[in-house]
C-alpha positions, -999 to +999 in steps of 0.1 A: +473-227-798+473-218-835+495-244-852+491-229-886+513-201-874+537-223-855+571-225-872+592-237-842+589-263-815+615-263-787+624-295-769+644-292-737+657-312-708+653-297-673+683-306-653+713-285-663+695-270-692+663-251-683+670-254-646+704-251-628+720-272-601+698-254-575+667-263-595+660-227-604+649-215-639+656-178-631+684-176-657+659-188-683+631-164-675+638-139-703+639-167-728+607-183-714+590-149-717+600-147-754+589-183-760+554-176-745+550-143-764+558-159-797+535-189-788+563-214-794+555-248-780+580-258-752+582-296-748+599-307-716+619-340-721+634-353-689+641-382-667+618-366-641+584-381-632+551-366-642+546-351-607+580-334-608+575-320-643+540-307-634+555-285-606+577-267-632+549-266-658+526-249-633+552-225-620+564-215-655+529-216-671+535-242-697+506-261-711+523-280-739+529-318-740+558-332-721+579-364-721+587-380-687+610-407-674+634-407-703+607-413-729+587-437-707+555-416-712+543-387-734+516-366-718+494-345-741+469-321-726+433-328-736+422-308-766+458-298-774+455-312-809+423-308-828+407-339-845+430-364-830+416-394-811+435-410-782+426-443-767+441-438-733+436-409-708+451-402-674+435-373-656+435-344-680+461-359-704+459-381-735+487-407-732 
């Protein structure tokens, strides 16, 4: 991702925001397409666990950091930020 061009970052919850009561993000697909096309980071912030969030990240094709369990953890994909060192890693994430 080219952060020098990035002017926006979108933070969103999942339940009742990006996904509806049936756990579908269909109504958001047009917006998600625009967000991807414009390379705007989409940060998911939710009460859901890492495992639950990863399902949506994989389906939607999001590779941006995410916040799980009401702020209990922030997961940053390795090599997402250049020149930053992280002391703790879990799988492919810097935590």
